[in-house]
Structures are given as structure tokens and as C-alpha cells.
N, C-alpha and C positions, 0 to 999 in steps of 0.2 A: 560032300557040303550038307550041313544039317539044314532045314529050312525051317525059320521061324515065323510067327505070325507079326501082324503089324503092330499088335497091343505089346508081343514081347519085346519088340524092336524099340518100340516108345518108353517102355519102362525102362530097358537097358540104357538108351541113351540119357533119359531124364535122369537114371543113378550117376551115371558116368559124369554129367555136368554137375551134379550134388557133389562129387567128391573133388572136384576141381576149385583150388583154392582161389584162383584169380576170380573164378566165375560166380564164386559165392559171396563174394564183398567187393563191388564194382561199383563205379560212379562214371555214368554216361552222360555226354552233352550232345545237345540238339535240339531242334524246333518243334513244338507240338503240332499234331496234326490228327484229324479226324477224332477230336476229344469228346467222349459222351460219358454220361454219368447214369448209373441205373438207380433204378429205384431204391435200391438197398443202399445208396450211396458210395460205390465203387466206381472209380474212374478207370476209363478203357481210352488208350490214346496210342498215337503212334510217334515215335523219335525219329525226324529223318534229317538226312543232309541231301547234298547234290544228289548223290547217286546210291544211296542206302538208306534204308528204313530197319526200324527195331520196333515188335509190337511190347506193349506195357501194359501192366495192370497196376493200380493203387486202390489198396482195399480202404474201406470206411475208417478203419481205426486209424490207419495213417493219414488219411485224407484229413481227419479231424484238425490236426496241427498245421494245414498250410496257413499261408500268410497272404495268397493270393488266390484267385479263381482261375484254374486252368482253361487256357483258351488256345485256340488254332492261331500259329504264328509265334507265339512267346518262346524264347529261347530260354531252355531250361537245363539245370544238371540233376539227372535223376540217380538214385543212389538205393542199391537192392541187391538181389541174387538173381543169377539166370536159370531158368528152368523150361521145362518142356510141358506144354498142354496136350496131355495125352489124347483127349477126344479128337484132336483136330491135327496132331503131330508139330503143333507150332511153336515156334523158339519164341520165348518172351521174356522180358524182364519184371519180375516181382519187386515193384519199388517200395522202400519203406520212408523215405523221403523225397520231397521234390522242392527245390529253390529256383527261383528265377537266376538265369545265367548273367553274372556281371553285378548282381546286386547285394554281394555278401558286403563289399568295402562299403557299398552305399547306405546298405542297412545299419550296419555301426555306426557310421555318422549320425543317421537318423535318430537312433536309440540314444548316443552321447548327447545332441542337442535336446533331444526331449526331456532327458533327465536333468540337463542344464536349467533349462528354462521353467521345468516344474519346481525345481529348488527355489528360484527366483519367484516364484508366484505367479509367472504369467499365465497359468490356466485356471487360477481361482475364480469360483462361481460368483463371489462378493464382487468381483470385478467387472463382471460381464453386463453389458447393457440392454435392457430391455429394446423388443423390436416395436417400432412405434405400429399403434393399431390401426392407423390408415395414414398410410405415408402420402404425400403430394406427388413426390417424384421417387423413381427407385434407379439406382445407378447399377450399371453390369459391368464389371471387369473381366472381360472375357476376349477371346479371340473373333473378329468382326467377322471372319467368314466360315465358321463352323456352325454346326445345328445348334450349338447350346444357347447362342443368344435369339435365334427363332422359337426354341422350345420356351425360352423365358418371356418372350414376347406374346407367346399364343397363350402360354398359362393364365398371363396377368391379363391379357385381354379378355381371355374367357370369363375369369372371375370378377375383374372389374373393367369394362368396358371404358376406352379413353384413360386408362391409368398411363402416363408418361414414363417411358424406359429409356434412360440415358448410356449410351454405348461409352465406355472409355475402353478403346480399343488396345491390345497387347497380345503379342504370343504367349501360348500356355504351353509350352514345351520347348526344352532343350536348353544348351547351358546360357544362351543368351537372353532366356525369358526373366530370370528373377530380376533384374535392375529395370527392365520394360515393365514389368507387373508392379514393382515398387513405383516407378513414375505415373503409371495409369492411377494408381492408389492415391499418390500425392496429388495429382492434378484433380481428383474427386473430392480429396478434402479442401484444397484450395478453392475450387468453385462453390462448395459449401450449398450446392444447389440440389442435394438429394437427402432424404430423410432416412432411408437404409441403402446400404451396398452390399450387391452379391459377389463375390469371386468364385468364378466357376470354369470347370471344363468337364469334357467328358470323360468315360473310362479309358483305360490305358494300363501299362506295365508299370511297374514299382518305379524305373527309370524315367518313364514318360511324366510322372508324377511328381518326380523329386523336385523340379523347380519350386515346388509351394513348402519346401522343406527349408527354405532360405533363412538364415536368422534376422537378418535386416529386415525382410518383409514381416517376419512374425513379430517383431518389436513396433513395427510400424503399425500393424493392426491392433496391437494391443493398446498403442497409445491413440488410436484415431478416434476422433471425436463422436464420428456417425456410427451407428451400430453396421456391424459387420456379420453377413451371413458367409460362411464357408461352403460350397458346393464342388467339392473336387473329386472326380472319379465316381466309382459306384458306391454301394452301400457298404461293402466290405473294405474298401480302401479308404485309410487312414493317412493325412499329412499334419505337420506341425500347423499348418495354416487352420486346420479343424479344431486343433485343440486350443488355440488359443482365440480364436474369433467368439463373438458374442453368442451365434447360432451356428450349429452345422446341420448341413441337410445332406440327405444320402446321394440326392442327385441334384441338377439343376432346376428341373421341373419342380421337386420339393421345395427347393428355395423359393422359387415364385411364389409357391403356395404359401411357404411363410410370412412372406414380404407383404403380399397383396390379399386383402381380405376378399370375401366373396361380397359382391355387390348384392346380389339377390336376396343372400342371406342376412345382410345388413338390413335390406328395406323389409323383410319379413320380421325382423327382429325389432325394426322401428315401429314398424305396424302393430305387434303383440305389445310393445311397451306403451304406444299410445291408448291402444285398447285397455290395457291394466290401469293407465292413469286417470282415462275417462270414468272407469269404473270406481277407482280409489275416491276420486272427485265426487262422483254422484252419491257415493256411499257416504262420505263425508257431510254433503250438503244434507241428505236425508238424516243424518245423526243431528245436525245443527237445527234443522226444520223440527223435528221431533222435540228437541230441548226447548225451543222456542216456545212450542205449542203448551208444554209442561209448563213454562212461565206465565205463559198469558193466563193459565187457568187459577193463578194466585190470587187470594184476595187482594192484594196490593193493586192488581192492574182491573180485576174484576169489579172491586167496589173502593175504588181510590179515596174517595169522600170519609168512609168510615175511618181510614187510618190518619187523615188529617184531623178530623174531629177529636180522635181520642188524644192525639199528640197535642192539640189545643188545650182540652180538659186537664192534661197533665201539666201544661204550662201553666194553666190558671192557678192549679193547685200549688204548685211550685212559687208562684209570686206571692200568694197569700201567706204561705209558710215564713218565705223570706220578710216580708212587711211585718209579721207578727216577732219574728226573730230580732230584728231590728228595732222595733218598738219597746220590746222587753229589756234590750240592752241598754238603749238611750234610757229608759226610766231608771234601771239599777245605776248607772252610770250620775245621774242626777242625786240620787238619794246619798249616793257615797260622798259626792261633793259637798252635799247640805251637811253631811254628819261633819266632814272635815272641816269646814266652814264654821260650824257650831264650837266645834271644839278649840277653834284658832282664837275665836271673840270671847269664850269663856276663861281663857287664861290670861294672866298678868304678865306680858311680856317683860315689862320693866321691871317687876319683882322677881322674876326669874334671873334677869341679867345682873340684878344687884345681889342677888344670891351668888352666883357663879363667880362674880368679880371678889365678894369676901373669901369665896374658897380658894380662889387665884392668889389673893395677898397673902393667906396663912401658908399656903404651900411656897411662895416665894420666901417668906421670914424662914420656914424651917429650911429650905435649900440654902439661904444665905449663912446662919448658924453651923450648919453642916459642914459649910466649905471652909468657915473660919477655923473651926475645930480640925479639921483636915489638914489645913494649912499649919496650925500651931503645933499640933503632934510630928509632922514632918520636919518643921523647923528644929524641935527639940532634938530628933533623932539624927538630923546633920550636924547641930553642936557637939552631940555624944561622938559621934564618928572622927569629927574634927580633932575633939580632944586626945582621941586613940591615934590617930595618924601622927599628930605632933608630939605625940610619947615616944613614938616607934620611930620618927624621922630621924636623918642623919645629923641635923644640926643640933638637936637636942642631945643626943648621944655625944658628940664632939663637945659640948659645953661641959660634960662631966669628965674633962681630961683626956678623951680620946682624940686620935687623929687618924687621916685617909691619905693614902698616897695614891696619885693619878700619873699616868704617865701619856702624854700626848691626848690629854682630855679623857682618858679611858681609867676607871677604877683597878688599881693592881691588888689581886688576892694573893699573889705567891712571890716569894723573895727571887725566886729564879727566872721571874719575868723580867729583871733589871739587870744587865750585865755591868761589869766594870766601867766607869768612866761614861755612863749614860746618865742623862740628867732626868730629874723629876720633880713632883711638886708635891710638897706637904701640907694639907689643909688641917687646920685645927678651929677650934670652935670661934676665936676671935680674928682669925685671919689666916694666910697662908705664905709659904716662901718655898723657892726653888733649892734644890740641893742637887749633889753628884755622888754617886757611888762610887767609893775608893777601892 
């Protein structure tokens, strides 16, 4: 029998394992235990069942795609290839993927609901409400017996002593949790007693947090008139409530910091503002005083009578010019009025009227003569036209032996217009008679 070294044996077993088809592509379920992460980002852990354990390693490249943080007690499905770690001769599973056991279906539901609500606009930033600067009261929707409510109270009390925290108790895990969380949120909305609401729970597996992926809860948060901060799980955990809330906090303590301002900082800020306001006011008062000092140096304030006396002299000059102007205008008017009076007195009004009357009489005579001549001319033209009309009239023609035939009072111009047996009237120069066509 040939003797081999430990190294040779480990290499041989490692090669045998690598050549096995099942062991090179296998998925193993179990519970995480002894989880540790190296400085390079590699995870080392043990998969255990009731009576068996399996050492595993998940290198940094594969770990970057994890949707959760590996922790002791989480049930997972590990996929990879089996190998032998030669230095220690340890059998191990080199993982290339790690998912929480039982969460595959839940994760699909989560993704489908996420896409649906995103398409409807429930995640839009323009809908999200601002967190109030200084709330009068903060509402907490969480479990009454957990550490979460105590963390929120402690952080709020440290930042702003005396800030009231109102608890709306509800379970935050399990299939019965969603309707009870919804009832607690409805109660907070109905009370309208808080300026901001925190929906919170501590860390947990994807299954533990799944109650916050409820569609009805998401729509209620979206329609909530009070700003909502979602603080569910750890910083790496995301739920539908996180996406639809007005703000998302990585932890319940961080949510309390978002909701409650730091009183000491507010006091410090107010003091700084007071100093700035005082400084600005003093500067403004100084500017006004300097401007007032400059105004006081002006002549109008240092020698006020000078300005009054100057204005009085100017007024007197204006009065003198006005009086002179009025006197000149009045004298000119009186002169023109006297000239017109002299012209009126010097003229013989009666002589002018007599001359105009003679002129009017001559014009009237000429107008009368012109009218008589115009009427005589028009009468002569009318007589001439009358003679022409009589010469061309029917009566004159009939007196020369012609006759005219009428049928029903209408002149007949064609023999075909009268049928056999019809009567008609024959008109001659000295009368007329009725006739019938044979």
C-alpha cells in the first residue's frame, strides 16, 4: 500500500469533488449561523439543521448582489459548488448566490406591487409633503412593547425635552399585522392630533417586514393628510411603505431625528438671529443718524431765514410783474375800445342802410325779370312739345282714315290674335263699333 501525504490526499479529494456533477452545481437550504464578514467583504458562515452543519463562504463579488444582510438565524437557500479547503481539509460550499428561504414568491409580489404603484404615481416626489419644522406632537405607529417606541421617545426627548409622543399601538409583524397597522393609521388621521406620523419597526427578515408591503396600507399613506415618515427595518431594507411615505428614515431613531428638531440648536440659532438682527438694527440706526446729521448741515436748516427772505423777494418781483402786465393789458384794451367807438360814431348808419336797401331792391328786380323770362321760355317749350305729341297721337292718326282694333281693351297688332267667332272693337276717328270675326 502506497503512503501519501496529507496535502496529496486533500488535493485528490478536492479534484474528485470538482469532477462530481451534483456537487459542482447544488442548492442547499439551512439556517445561518456563525456569520462573519472579513475586511475584504467576504462572508463566512455555517448552514445548520437539527443535526448537521455545512461550512460556507460567499466571496465579495457574489455578496454585492445580496438583497439582505446575512445574520444568524435567517433561513436561506445557498447555491454554489462544493469544494475542499486544502489548508484545513475542511469540506465547504463556495456560494455564488444566497437568498432568503421562502421569500422568492414574496419578493415577486413585492416587485409587482412596486411597479404597479410606481406607474400610478404613488412614489412621485411632487406629491410628498414637507415635514413640519417644529411639530407640536409626534405620532408613532408601532408595537407598544418593542424597543422601537422607546428609541423614538429617547431620541425625541434628548433633542427636544417635553416633546409629546403619542403612540398608536399595533403589531408590526405577521399576516394579521396589515389591517391593524391600517386601523392605527386611520385612528391617527381621525384624531388629527399630531403634526407628523412615524410608522416604525426594528430590523428583521424580508418575511418579517412584508406586512409593510400591503397595497391598502400604501394607498392610505399616500392619501394621508398628515406627513408620514417610514422607518421600517434597517438601512438596507426597503418596503412599499418607504417608497410611498413622505420621508424614509433608515432607522426609527433616525425617524425621530427627522421629525423632532434639536431644541438646543434652535435656541442657539435664535440667539444668533437675535444678534444679527440687533447688529442690523444698530447699523440701520447709524445710517439714519448720519443722514440726519448731513441734512442738519444744509443751509435750509442752518440759516432758515435766508431762504424765506429770498422767497419773499421773489414773490414781490412776481407781484410787480403781474401788476405791470395787467395795467398794460387794460390800457391796450381801453385804447382799442376808443378806436372802435370813434369809427362807429364817424359812420352814417342810416346812409349805409339806405345804400344796402337800394342794392337789395335792384337785385330783387333782376331776380323777378329772370324768373319771368325763365317761365316764358319753359311755356314755349311745353307748347311745342304738346303740338308734336298731338301730331303723333292716335286720335290725329285715326282722323286721317285709319282705324284701331282692340280686344278686351288691349290693342290688337296681329290678325292671328283674333280667332274665328271672337268679338272685337273697331275704333275710328269719330267713334267705334263692335264686330265679330267670321
